[in-house]
N, C-alpha and C positions, 0 to 999 in steps of 0.2 A: 504494499500500499504506500502511496505517495504522501507527501506532507498534507496537512489539514487545509491550509490556505494556498490557493493558486496565486492570488493577488491580495495585497493588503495595503491600506492607506490610512493615515491619520490627518485630519483636517481641522483647522481652527474654525471659530465662529463665522469668519468671513469666507470660508471654503478655500483658504490657502492651504496647500499641501505642506504639512510639516514633515511627514515621513511617508515613504512609499516603497513597496518592494513588489515589483511587477515581473512575474515569471512567464505569464501567458500573453505574449505580445499580440497575437491575433485577436484575442479577446479585448485586450487593452485598446488597440487601435479601432476596433469595430464598435465596442459597446461601452467601455469604461468612460469615455468622454461624454456619451449621452447620459449616463448615470450621474456624473458630476454636474452636468447642466441641470438636471432635475433636482439637485440637492436642496436648493432653497425651499422648494415646495415640500419636499420630504421631511427635512430636518425641523421645519417649524412645527410639525405635528408630532414629533417624537420627543417625549418628556425625558428628563434626565434619568439615566439608568435603564430606560426602556429599550426594547429590542424591536427591530422591524426587519422582516425577511421578505425578499422579493425573488421570485423564480424567473430567470431570464434565459430562455432556451434550456440547455442542460446545466445551467449554473445556478447556485444559490448565492444571492448577494445579501449579506447581513449588515445592518447598520445599527450601531450602538452609540448613544450620546451620553457623555459623562462630563459634567462641569464645562459645558459649552464646546467640548472637543468631540469630534465625530470619528468613530472607528469604523472603517469599512473593510469587510472581508469578503472575498469571492472564493467560493468552494465548488466542488463538483455537486451537482444537484442531488445526489443520493446521500450527502453528508447529513448527519443527525444534527438538528437545530440545537438540541440541548448541549451537545459537545461544543459547538461553535460559541454559544452563549457563555458557557463555563470558561472557555479559553479567552474570550473577549474580556471577561471580568478580570482575569489574571493579567492580561496585557494592559488594560486600563490602569490597574494598580501599579504595575512596573513602569508604565509611561510616566505617571505623575511622580514616581520616586526618582526617576532619572532626568526628566526634562524640567528646567527651571520655569516656574509659573510666570516669573517676571519677564523672561524672554518671550514666552508664548503670548503674554498680553501686549507686548510691544512689537510682536512679529509683523513685518511688512512684506514678507514673501522671500527674503533672502535666507535660504536654508543654510548658508555657510555658518551662521551663528550657532547652529546645532550640530556641527560636525563631530564634536566629541560625544555629545549625547546620542547622536545617531548610531555611532559605532557600539556604544554600550547597549542601547536598546536592541539593535539587531542581534547582538550576541545573546540577549535574553530571550528572544523569540525565534531564534534559528531553528529550533526543533519543530516549529510550526510551518515554516515557509521555505527554507533553503534546502 
């Protein structure tokens, strides 16, 4: 069995990408952009800590919002939603342990300010995506 997440992204409240790991380039180029465009409508209706699942072809896209940060995971369609939710809870906790809230609040789209945090975060979630 492969890794749980094929694609994964973390966005701030302005939908700027803070972190991403895209392994399925075909999906990314075809569909991921369309999902990101739809974020404003989707995330306004997702309460903090709530989970939203979207089936898109043979993919399961899961969106979790925590403290105005959006966690987006793309999995195979047969993935168990409970497992995805459980792992997203763990990831959100690790994300807030590693990333500075001050930097996130002041984030203007330049991901270079997160280079050290990104390496640490990726090492924490490698078992899920790489």
